[in-house]
MIMARTOR-578952 format. One line per field, with one value per residue (C-alpha): x, y negated, z; residue in one letter; residue number from 1. Coordinates in steps of 0.25 Angstrom, whole numbers, plus 5000, padded with zeros to 4 digits. Example, Ala and Ser with C-alpha at 12.3 -4.5 7.8 and 13.67 -1.06 7.14 Angstrom:
REM MIMARTOR-578952
u <- 5049;5055
v <- 5018;5004
w <- 5031;5029
code <- a;s
pos <- 1;2
END
This chain:
REM MIMARTOR-578952
u <- 4049;4061;4068;4066;4051;4051;4059;4048;4037;4044;4045;4030;4027;4035;4028;4014;4017;4022;4009;4001;4009;4015;4030;4038;4040;4050;4038;4032;4045;4047;4033;4035;4049;4043;4032;4043;4052;4042;4037;4023;4012;4012;4001;4003;4006;4018;4023;4022;4030;4041;4042;4042;4056;4061;4053;4049;4040;4031;4017;4007;3998;4010;4012;3997;3997;4010;4005;3992;4000;4009;3996;3990;4002;4002;4015;4008;3995;3986;3981;3968;3962;3948;3954;3968;3976;3980;3993;4002;4009;4020;4017;4007;4008;3998;4002;3995;3995;3995;3989;3990;3978;3986;3995;3989;4002;4001;4012;4013;4013;4014;4007;4009;3995;3988;3983;3979;3971;3964;3960;3953;3944;3931;3924;3910;3905;3907;3918;3931;3943;3952;3962;3964;3971;3974;3977;3980;3975;3982;3992;4007;4018;4019;4004;4002;4012
v <- 5229;5239;5234;5248;5246;5232;5236;5247;5237;5227;5237;5241;5226;5225;5237;5231;5218;5223;5232;5219;5211;5202;5200;5199;5185;5178;5173;5187;5193;5182;5185;5200;5198;5189;5199;5210;5202;5198;5207;5200;5199;5184;5176;5170;5157;5163;5170;5157;5149;5160;5162;5147;5146;5155;5150;5135;5134;5145;5142;5148;5152;5160;5167;5170;5176;5184;5190;5194;5200;5208;5213;5217;5224;5232;5228;5219;5219;5207;5207;5199;5194;5186;5177;5174;5173;5185;5191;5200;5213;5219;5233;5241;5254;5257;5249;5241;5227;5218;5204;5193;5186;5174;5171;5180;5188;5202;5212;5227;5238;5253;5264;5278;5280;5271;5282;5291;5281;5278;5292;5291;5280;5286;5277;5278;5290;5288;5278;5281;5274;5269;5261;5255;5243;5242;5229;5226;5212;5205;5195;5195;5193;5178;5176;5184;5175
w <- 4920;4915;4903;4896;4898;4893;4881;4878;4880;4871;4860;4862;4861;4848;4841;4846;4840;4827;4826;4828;4818;4829;4833;4846;4847;4857;4865;4865;4870;4880;4886;4886;4892;4903;4907;4908;4917;4928;4940;4940;4930;4925;4919;4905;4911;4919;4907;4899;4910;4910;4895;4893;4900;4889;4877;4880;4868;4871;4874;4885;4873;4867;4880;4881;4867;4869;4883;4876;4864;4875;4881;4867;4864;4876;4883;4894;4901;4905;4919;4920;4932;4933;4943;4937;4925;4917;4920;4911;4914;4906;4912;4905;4913;4924;4936;4947;4951;4963;4962;4972;4975;4980;4968;4958;4955;4949;4951;4947;4957;4955;4963;4962;4969;4959;4950;4961;4968;4954;4953;4966;4960;4954;4944;4941;4933;4918;4920;4913;4918;4906;4914;4928;4935;4950;4956;4970;4975;4987;4990;4986;4996;4993;4994;5007;5015
code <- m;r;k;e;k;r;a;e;q;r;e;t;l;r;r;e;l;d;a;r;g;a;h;m;t;s;q;r;a;a;v;f;d;y;l;g;q;v;e;h;h;p;s;a;e;e;v;y;l;a;v;k;r;k;l;p;k;i;s;l;a;t;v;y;k;n;l;e;k;l;v;e;c;g;v;a;s;k;l;s;y;g;d;a;s;a;r;y;d;i;r;t;d;h;h;y;h;t;r;c;l;g;c;g;s;v;h;d;f;d;s;a;q;g;l;e;l;l;r;q;i;a;p;a;d;g;f;t;v;k;d;y;r;l;e;l;l;g;h;c;r;k;c;s;r
pos <- 1;2;3;4;5;6;7;8;9;10;11;12;13;14;15;16;17;18;19;20;21;22;23;24;25;26;27;28;29;30;31;32;33;34;35;36;37;38;39;40;41;42;43;44;45;46;47;48;49;50;51;52;53;54;55;56;57;58;59;60;61;62;63;64;65;66;67;68;69;70;71;72;73;74;75;76;77;78;79;80;81;82;83;84;85;86;87;88;89;90;91;92;93;94;95;96;97;98;99;100;101;102;103;104;105;106;107;108;109;110;111;112;113;114;115;116;117;118;119;120;121;122;123;124;125;126;127;128;129;130;131;132;133;134;135;136;137;138;139;140;141;142;143;144;145
END
């Protein structure tokens, strides 16, 4: 993620935390920073293992609580799947994902045609679309070998 965008998100997080009577702790900052540095969408366990190198006394429960607080504040999103653990994404704009059916990795991809394709889908009468997600399922380079 670009540095300017991350700084903007950090300021949004700080304002949202203040509004909720919470603070920017070193643990919360470390979790936020890690999400901003990775190209994939890590699970809470992955975040925990990475942040633990920087903050050895942090617990998995603290990582979970801070990830949920980032989602609550609107600076991260939680991607939930019925067959796998939740993954966290620092991008909150509309974008799409690829998910590997082999290893479970989730990555962003952008498509200029995505919105145009969505317009071609006609939901049932009376159904009002409020949001959408597009996810392509397949095998990553590593798993398709």
